[in-house]
PAKE-403771 format. One line per field, with one value per residue (C-alpha): residue number from 0; chain; x, y, z. Coordinates in pm, 1 decimal, padded with zeros to 6 digits. Example, Ala and Ser with C-alpha at 12.3 -4.5 7.8 and 13.67 -1.06 7.14 Angstrom:
% PAKE-403771
n <- [0, 1]
chain <- [A, A]
px <- [01230.0, 01367.0]
py <- [-00450.0, -00106.0]
pz <- [00780.0, 00714.0]
END
This chain:
% PAKE-403771
n <- [0, 1, 2, 3, 4, 5, 6, 7, 8, 9, 10, 11, 12, 13, 14, 15, 16, 17, 18, 19, 20, 21, 22, 23, 24, 25, 26, 27, 28, 29, 30, 31, 32, 33, 34, 35, 36, 37, 38, 39, 40, 41, 42, 43, 44, 45, 46, 47, 48, 49, 50, 51, 52, 53, 54, 55, 56, 57, 58, 59, 60, 61, 62, 63, 64, 65, 66, 67, 68, 69, 70, 71, 72, 73, 74, 75, 76, 77, 78, 79, 80, 81, 82, 83, 84, 85, 86, 87, 88, 89, 90, 91, 92, 93, 94, 95, 96, 97, 98, 99, 100, 101, 102, 103, 104, 105, 106, 107, 108, 109, 110, 111, 112, 113, 114, 115, 116, 117, 118, 119, 120, 121, 122, 123, 124, 125, 126, 127, 128, 129, 130, 131, 132, 133, 134, 135, 136, 137, 138, 139, 140, 141, 142, 143, 144, 145, 146, 147, 148, 149, 150, 151, 152, 153, 154, 155, 156, 157, 158, 159, 160, 161, 162, 163, 164, 165, 166, 167, 168, 169, 170, 171, 172, 173, 174, 175, 176, 177, 178, 179, 180, 181, 182, 183, 184, 185, 186, 187, 188, 189, 190, 191, 192, 193, 194, 195, 196, 197, 198, 199, 200, 201, 202, 203, 204, 205, 206, 207, 208, 209, 210, 211, 212, 213, 214, 215, 216, 217, 218, 219, 220, 221, 222, 223, 224, 225, 226, 227, 228, 229, 230, 231, 232, 233, 234, 235, 236, 237, 238, 239, 240, 241, 242, 243, 244, 245, 246, 247, 248, 249, 250, 251, 252, 253, 254, 255, 256, 257, 258, 259, 260, 261, 262, 263, 264, 265, 266, 267, 268, 269, 270, 271, 272, 273, 274, 275, 276, 277, 278, 279, 280, 281, 282, 283, 284, 285, 286, 287, 288, 289, 290, 291, 292, 293, 294, 295, 296, 297, 298, 299, 300, 301, 302, 303, 304, 305, 306, 307, 308, 309, 310, 311, 312, 313, 314, 315, 316, 317, 318, 319, 320, 321, 322, 323, 324, 325, 326, 327, 328, 329, 330, 331, 332, 333, 334, 335, 336, 337, 338, 339, 340, 341, 342, 343, 344, 345, 346, 347, 348, 349, 350, 351, 352, 353, 354, 355, 356, 357, 358, 359, 360, 361, 362, 363, 364, 365, 366, 367, 368, 369, 370, 371, 372, 373, 374, 375, 376, 377, 378, 379]
chain <- [A, A, A, A, A, A, A, A, A, A, A, A, A, A, A, A, A, A, A, A, A, A, A, A, A, A, A, A, A, A, A, A, A, A, A, A, A, A, A, A, A, A, A, A, A, A, A, A, A, A, A, A, A, A, A, A, A, A, A, A, A, A, A, A, A, A, A, A, A, A, A, A, A, A, A, A, A, A, A, A, A, A, A, A, A, A, A, A, A, A, A, A, A, A, A, A, A, A, A, A, A, A, A, A, A, A, A, A, A, A, A, A, A, A, A, A, A, A, A, A, A, A, A, A, A, A, A, A, A, A, A, A, A, A, A, A, A, A, A, A, A, A, A, A, A, A, A, A, A, A, A, A, A, A, A, A, A, A, A, A, A, A, A, A, A, A, A, A, A, A, A, A, A, A, A, A, A, A, A, A, A, A, A, A, A, A, A, A, A, A, A, A, A, A, A, A, A, A, A, A, A, A, A, A, A, A, A, A, A, A, A, A, A, A, A, A, A, A, A, A, A, A, A, A, A, A, A, A, A, A, A, A, A, A, A, A, A, A, A, A, A, A, A, A, A, A, A, A, A, A, A, A, A, A, A, A, A, A, A, A, A, A, A, A, A, A, A, A, A, A, A, A, A, A, A, A, A, A, A, A, A, A, A, A, A, A, A, A, A, A, A, A, A, A, A, A, A, A, A, A, A, A, A, A, A, A, A, A, A, A, A, A, A, A, A, A, A, A, A, A, A, A, A, A, A, A, A, A, A, A, A, A, A, A, A, A, A, A, A, A, A, A, A, A, A, A, A, A, A, A, A, A, A, A, A, A, A, A, A, A, A, A, A, A, A, A, A, A, A, A, A, A, A, A, A, A, A, A, A, A]
px <- [-00357.8, -00532.6, -00611.1, -00980.0, -00974.0, -00997.5, -01377.3, -01371.8, -01062.3, -01186.3, -01508.9, -01329.3, -01085.0, -01377.2, -01536.6, -01213.8, -01145.4, -01504.0, -01517.2, -01182.2, -01229.7, -00880.5, -00771.1, -00825.2, -00514.5, -00649.8, -00692.6, -00348.8, -00205.2, -00387.1, -00280.9, 00090.5, 00118.8, -00130.1, -00161.9, 00045.3, -00119.8, -00183.8, -00038.4, -00281.5, -00110.8, -00229.5, -00568.0, -00660.4, -00561.9, -00768.0, -01044.8, -01040.1, -01376.6, -01179.4, -01058.4, -01413.6, -01653.6, -01950.1, -02137.1, -02182.0, -02483.3, -02505.6, -02824.8, -02840.3, -03138.6, -03499.0, -03542.9, -03266.2, -02899.6, -02696.2, -02747.9, -02473.7, -02526.4, -02263.4, -02447.9, -02606.5, -02950.9, -02906.7, -02888.0, -02532.1, -02271.1, -02233.9, -02495.8, -02436.5, -02695.6, -02621.4, -02913.1, -03027.0, -02930.2, -02581.4, -02421.8, -02515.7, -02316.8, -02401.2, -02198.5, -02366.9, -02508.3, -02876.7, -02808.6, -02835.6, -02493.4, -02300.6, -02068.4, -01992.2, -02206.4, -02094.7, -02299.7, -02196.1, -02401.5, -02368.3, -02173.4, -01899.2, -01857.4, -01925.7, -01825.6, -01885.2, -01790.1, -01890.6, -01974.5, -01900.3, -01526.7, -01426.5, -01406.9, -01338.9, -01467.8, -01398.1, -01500.7, -01420.1, -01517.6, -01786.5, -01694.5, -01320.6, -01241.2, -00965.6, -00965.5, -01011.4, -00993.5, -01024.6, -00907.0, -01007.1, -00771.5, -00693.9, -00493.6, -00144.8, 00148.3, 00347.2, 00704.3, 00737.6, 01006.5, 01217.9, 01126.4, 01343.3, 01345.2, 01520.4, 01891.3, 02049.1, 01883.3, 01996.0, 01741.8, 01629.2, 01675.0, 01301.7, 01268.0, 01528.0, 01319.6, 00958.7, 00934.0, 00744.5, 00943.9, 01250.3, 01160.8, 01132.2, 01519.4, 01733.4, 02048.1, 02022.1, 02199.9, 01900.6, 01657.4, 01606.2, 01327.8, 01233.8, 01405.4, 01209.0, 01158.2, 00945.7, 00748.9, 00466.6, 00326.7, 00142.1, -00155.3, -00148.4, -00495.5, -00447.3, -00698.1, -00559.8, -00610.3, -00436.4, -00505.4, -00521.0, -00196.4, -00373.4, -00473.9, -00164.5, 00040.0, -00155.5, -00096.6, 00233.9, 00472.6, 00770.7, 00886.2, 00870.7, 00517.1, 00413.8, 00202.1, 00016.2, -00027.6, -00168.0, -00396.7, -00509.5, -00598.5, -00715.9, -00467.7, -00375.5, 00000.8, 00166.2, -00104.2, -00014.3, -00135.0, 00089.2, 00387.3, 00356.1, 00304.0, 00610.4, 00831.0, 00716.1, 00806.4, 01139.9, 01236.0, 01139.0, 01366.2, 01670.2, 01960.8, 01975.5, 02232.4, 02528.8, 02406.5, 02045.7, 01797.7, 01508.5, 01172.8, 00856.2, 00547.1, 00236.4, 00017.4, -00002.1, 00069.6, 00400.2, 00505.4, 00439.2, 00637.7, 00936.4, 00949.1, 00909.2, 01161.9, 01419.8, 01317.7, 01158.3, 00801.0, 00763.9, 00981.0, 00824.6, 00622.0, 00517.2, 00467.6, 00351.0, 00336.9, 00016.3, -00083.7, -00381.5, -00499.6, -00379.2, -00200.7, 00008.9, 00381.1, 00442.7, 00696.7, 00674.9, 00848.8, 00980.8, 00784.0, 00865.7, 00865.0, 01114.6, 01166.1, 01425.4, 01291.9, 01462.8, 01769.5, 01980.4, 01787.1, 01469.4, 01253.3, 01113.4, 00832.2, 00735.9, 00405.1, 00428.4, 00204.2, 00030.7, -00315.9, -00322.7, -00117.4, 00254.9, 00519.4, 00889.0, 01054.8, 01418.2, 01595.9, 01902.0, 02117.8, 02263.1, 01947.5, 01801.6, 01429.9, 01263.7, 00898.5, 00901.4, 00608.0, 00552.2, 00355.7, 00259.7, 00253.3, -00118.9, -00169.2, -00204.1, -00012.5, 00160.2, 00343.4, 00611.6, 00840.4, 01191.6, 01462.9, 01822.7, 02074.5, 02408.4, 02595.8, 02509.6, 02827.4, 02651.7, 02392.7, 02399.1, 02622.3, 02340.7, 02062.9, 01815.0, 01924.1, 02297.1, 02185.6, 01934.5, 02163.9, 02498.8, 02676.4, 02878.8, 02795.8, 02918.9, 03013.7, 02726.4, 02384.7, 02099.2, 01743.6, 01405.5, 01043.7, 00824.8, 00518.0, 00181.8, 00147.5, 00492.2, 00563.1, 00859.8, 00905.2, 01138.4, 01216.9, 01006.3]
py <- [00234.3, 00108.1, -00211.2, -00212.1, -00504.9, -00360.2, -00392.2, -00750.7, -00860.4, -00686.0, -00886.7, -01213.9, -01145.5, -01078.0, -01414.5, -01613.2, -01469.8, -01531.8, -01894.9, -01986.4, -01812.5, -01657.0, -01306.8, -01049.6, -00834.3, -00556.9, -00790.4, -00925.6, -00571.5, -00514.3, -00850.5, -00816.2, -00433.0, -00342.6, 00025.1, 00092.9, 00362.3, 00249.4, 00479.4, 00637.4, 00436.4, 00111.3, 00237.5, 00342.5, 00008.1, -00174.9, 00070.7, 00212.6, 00373.8, 00640.6, 00777.9, 00811.1, 01091.3, 00856.0, 00771.7, 00415.0, 00272.0, -00069.5, -00248.4, -00581.4, -00789.0, -00747.8, -00948.2, -01176.6, -01091.2, -00768.2, -00474.0, -00240.9, 00074.8, 00338.5, 00531.7, 00808.9, 00672.9, 00735.7, 00473.8, 00364.9, 00329.9, -00006.9, -00228.3, -00552.0, -00791.1, -01105.2, -01334.3, -01695.6, -01705.8, -01596.6, -01256.2, -01016.2, -00700.3, -00434.5, -00131.0, -00016.6, 00312.1, 00186.8, 00051.6, -00309.1, -00484.0, -00179.4, -00147.9, -00447.0, -00733.1, -01002.6, -01302.8, -01551.8, -01855.7, -02236.8, -02247.1, -02012.0, -01649.7, -01484.1, -01113.0, -00892.4, -00529.5, -00409.5, -00480.1, -00800.9, -00826.7, -00544.4, -00448.9, -00700.2, -01056.4, -01277.3, -01638.4, -01830.4, -02189.7, -02303.3, -02555.2, -02463.1, -02369.2, -02122.6, -01745.9, -01593.7, -01203.4, -01013.5, -00648.4, -00581.5, -00470.4, -00102.6, -00038.4, -00086.7, -00167.7, 00132.7, 00160.8, 00125.0, 00328.7, 00152.9, 00223.4, 00525.8, 00369.1, 00060.3, 00161.6, -00099.1, 00037.8, 00298.0, 00570.9, 00607.7, 00935.7, 00977.4, 00914.0, 01184.9, 01442.8, 01328.8, 01124.4, 01329.1, 01150.5, 01331.1, 01624.5, 01400.7, 01358.0, 01615.6, 01650.6, 01622.9, 01955.7, 02126.0, 01996.5, 02255.9, 02493.3, 02758.0, 02576.8, 02556.3, 02267.8, 02245.7, 01922.2, 01724.0, 01456.9, 01246.0, 01026.7, 00667.9, 00601.8, 00225.9, 00081.2, -00264.1, -00422.3, -00652.4, -01026.5, -01227.3, -01427.1, -01765.4, -01654.8, -01472.4, -01788.7, -01992.6, -01758.4, -01805.5, -01514.1, -01576.5, -01508.1, -01869.5, -01883.8, -01560.8, -01730.4, -01911.3, -01584.5, -01389.3, -01673.6, -01693.1, -01333.2, -01327.7, -01061.8, -01050.1, -01114.5, -00806.2, -00565.5, -00272.0, -00484.6, -00770.6, -00569.7, -00394.9, -00734.7, -00874.3, -00571.9, -00604.1, -00977.7, -00926.4, -00639.8, -00872.2, -01134.0, -00922.2, -00966.9, -00723.5, -00453.8, -00472.4, -00346.6, -00411.8, -00700.5, -00701.3, -00875.1, -00848.5, -00872.2, -01000.4, -00950.5, -00701.6, -00995.6, -01077.7, -00713.0, -00690.0, -01015.5, -00895.8, -00551.3, -00667.1, -00939.8, -00673.2, -00408.4, -00614.8, -00708.8, -00474.7, -00205.3, -00117.4, 00159.7, 00271.6, 00613.9, 00732.0, 01073.6, 01249.6, 01537.3, 01768.6, 01782.5, 01692.3, 01993.2, 02042.6, 02091.9, 02379.9, 02533.1, 02407.7, 02567.1, 02330.5, 02447.8, 02419.6, 02074.4, 01880.0, 01562.1, 01296.1, 00938.5, 00704.0, 00493.0, 00448.3, 00134.6, 00118.0, -00090.6, 00096.3, -00062.6, 00060.7, -00016.1, -00184.2, -00202.4, -00531.4, -00697.1, -00676.6, -00498.7, -00603.7, -00403.0, -00414.5, -00385.1, -00322.7, -00298.4, -00080.8, 00017.4, 00322.1, 00550.3, 00835.5, 00886.9, 01229.7, 01348.0, 01686.6, 01941.0, 02128.5, 02428.9, 02474.7, 02803.5, 02763.5, 02720.4, 02344.8, 02143.0, 01804.5, 01572.8, 01404.0, 01114.1, 01167.8, 00888.0, 00986.8, 00718.3, 00776.9, 00517.2, 00508.8, 00337.4, 00023.9, 00208.9, 00199.2, 00501.5, 00603.3, 00593.7, 00874.9, 01054.5, 01087.7, 01227.0, 01474.9, 01596.8, 01579.6, 01382.1, 01057.4, 00739.5, 00721.9, 01092.0, 01260.5, 01158.0, 01142.2, 01185.0, 01143.4, 01195.7, 00893.1, 00899.5, 00875.2, 00487.0, 00392.5, 00309.8, 00339.9, 00116.1, 00252.8, 00156.5, 00324.7]
pz <- [-01422.2, -01115.2, -00950.2, -00859.0, -00632.1, -00274.1, -00225.9, -00345.7, -00153.2, 00154.1, 00148.1, 00089.2, 00360.1, 00600.9, 00496.9, 00521.2, 00874.7, 00986.3, 00846.5, 00994.5, 01336.7, 01275.1, 01387.2, 01117.9, 01020.0, 01238.6, 01528.8, 01491.8, 01500.7, 01847.3, 01968.2, 01899.6, 01937.5, 02212.4, 02292.7, 01978.7, 01745.0, 01390.1, 01130.5, 00869.6, 00595.5, 00739.0, 00844.9, 00490.1, 00339.9, 00616.2, 00577.8, 00223.8, 00289.7, 00495.7, 00169.0, 00031.5, 00096.8, 00157.0, 00476.6, 00589.9, 00781.0, 00929.8, 01036.8, 01210.6, 01253.7, 01115.3, 00815.7, 00905.0, 00874.9, 00819.1, 00592.5, 00512.8, 00290.0, 00209.6, -00057.3, 00135.5, 00068.3, -00314.6, -00593.5, -00613.8, -00334.4, -00162.1, -00016.8, 00165.8, 00268.4, 00473.0, 00532.4, 00505.3, 00145.1, 00199.7, 00118.4, -00158.3, -00225.8, -00480.2, -00549.2, -00865.0, -00965.3, -00973.2, -01318.6, -01421.2, -01486.3, -01354.3, -01052.9, -00835.6, -00741.1, -00495.1, -00418.0, -00157.8, -00110.1, -00089.5, -00408.9, -00325.1, -00416.5, -00753.1, -00817.5, -01124.6, -01126.6, -01484.7, -01835.4, -01995.9, -02085.5, -01854.5, -01483.9, -01218.1, -01173.1, -00888.9, -00816.4, -00494.6, -00450.4, -00682.3, -00957.0, -01003.1, -00646.4, -00562.7, -00646.0, -00991.9, -01033.3, -01361.2, -01353.1, -01714.1, -01989.5, -01964.2, -02280.9, -02405.1, -02171.0, -02039.2, -01920.7, -01546.2, -01369.9, -01107.7, -00755.7, -00623.4, -00274.5, -00382.5, -00375.5, -00595.0, -00909.8, -01142.8, -01246.7, -01604.2, -01788.9, -01801.4, -01430.1, -01338.0, -01518.3, -01474.3, -01150.6, -00885.5, -00618.5, -00738.2, -00507.1, -00207.5, -00188.5, -00000.6, 00220.3, 00589.2, 00636.9, 00459.7, 00715.9, 00975.5, 01120.0, 00869.5, 00591.8, 00274.1, 00011.2, -00297.5, -00262.2, -00408.1, -00173.9, -00438.2, -00340.9, -00442.3, -00591.9, -00559.8, -00314.5, -00295.3, 00054.7, 00280.0, 00249.5, 00566.1, 00585.1, 00538.7, 00200.4, 00104.7, 00191.1, -00044.7, -00341.5, -00531.6, -00529.6, -00753.8, -01099.4, -01214.9, -01104.6, -01288.1, -01557.4, -01283.1, -01075.1, -01377.2, -01444.0, -01097.3, -01103.0, -01467.0, -01548.0, -01927.3, -01996.7, -02136.3, -01989.1, -01756.4, -01460.0, -01551.8, -01607.0, -01268.6, -01090.0, -01277.1, -01175.5, -00798.2, -00787.1, -00960.8, -00717.8, -00422.1, -00558.1, -00606.7, -00362.6, -00071.2, -00068.3, 00181.3, 00535.3, 00478.0, 00540.0, 00304.8, 00295.0, 00094.7, 00324.0, 00149.0, 00457.9, 00738.9, 00974.1, 00808.8, 00798.4, 01173.6, 01243.6, 01039.0, 01174.6, 01541.3, 01493.5, 01409.9, 01659.5, 01944.6, 01998.3, 02283.8, 02140.6, 01795.2, 01672.6, 01321.4, 01151.7, 00799.1, 00631.5, 00674.1, 00456.6, 00544.5, 00177.4, -00155.8, -00332.1, -00651.4, -00604.1, -00386.1, -00145.8, 00223.7, 00524.4, 00804.9, 01113.3, 01473.3, 01631.2, 01402.5, 01597.4, 01567.8, 01640.8, 01869.0, 01764.4, 01452.0, 01349.0, 01144.8, 00920.5, 00628.1, 00427.3, 00075.2, -00063.2, -00416.2, -00709.9, -00699.0, -00707.2, -00328.7, -00066.9, -00077.0, 00103.7, 00031.4, 00371.0, 00447.2, 00794.9, 00819.5, 01119.8, 00943.5, 00923.0, 01112.8, 01107.7, 01170.8, 01201.3, 01007.2, 01046.5, 00724.0, 00626.4, 00270.0, 00076.0, 00059.1, 00436.3, 00429.5, 00678.5, 00665.2, 00910.9, 00698.6, 00779.5, 00667.7, 00645.9, 00628.7, 00517.2, 00678.5, 00468.9, 00097.6, -00006.8, -00133.2, -00339.2, -00714.9, -00826.6, -01076.1, -00826.4, -00850.0, -00534.5, -00657.9, -00997.7, -00842.5, -00545.0, -00747.4, -00474.5, -00475.6, -00291.5, 00064.8, 00100.5, 00277.4, 00444.7, 00200.4, 00306.4, 00161.6, 00263.4, 00264.8, 00040.0, 00222.2, 00178.8, 00310.2, 00669.2, 00902.4, 01201.3, 01482.2, 01834.8, 02113.0]
END
């Protein structure tokens, strides 16, 4: 299951920022965190084209307006034209009624990304006003495992045996140069993007508003998309565990504000796991250069499955963060962020980590690597 909303919401975000003369999410980062490198996990959400093997050309002027083409000169790819008549975007394959078509004119925005009854349709403004998104129906609902990085949940039997994140948990004592671990850094194929905060704040985000939210995004109740959105909202509404402060960030700006409020505006930096290439599960060796990050306090933000980018963030003062250089058996390299929890006494006794590592809550530090789309904020 995938949400195919990123190109559409990226365009809408651009239009809103431009029309309101507000700072874009990326500009807000540079304003609040000058000279602070942006982790790859943030870059690929802001610029999903970084994950695509396509070139992009931009032409300004001549014929009036702006033309953008990311299709390498071939039919297909993405073309954007901005002129007197508004904005037109086409990401089709050179076929009528295929791909994504976005038209922005005097009557709002109309988007269609596929055949009738499927794909994604977005309408902004126009007769009804507001935003409407249709992600299509992709089949029967499936069971969704609980997030292994939320520590007040018990793991299901299926998750213990089948969740690829199982391999990411380990004991701190096993993290040392020349140590080996069998890991699989899965790539999240979701291309959902950040909404500018002014838009995100106007969209409901609560369980009691779920029918309205699903209707707003034209998501069918009971579908895979609906169940995942329901799960994300529910997890965000659960009480925080002892010793942690939690917050669900529905925009990059709100994630920055939460993290800097806990660590200090001039004292925060962010990191994410970077993998040289996607590989199957394999043995990795910890290389030279294992580095402990500053302080015992951190904010970890886990990307959730939702129609746009939402991060479950929690601040703890009983963690140690490391940057771990890894070398795979196939020669590939990775720089993985590891988070070690020194106090797990408040975790659910049936959490995935306890079942996999065969230890009891509160007895020994438990560590896990962060997937590629998660972020850790630590003091400088």
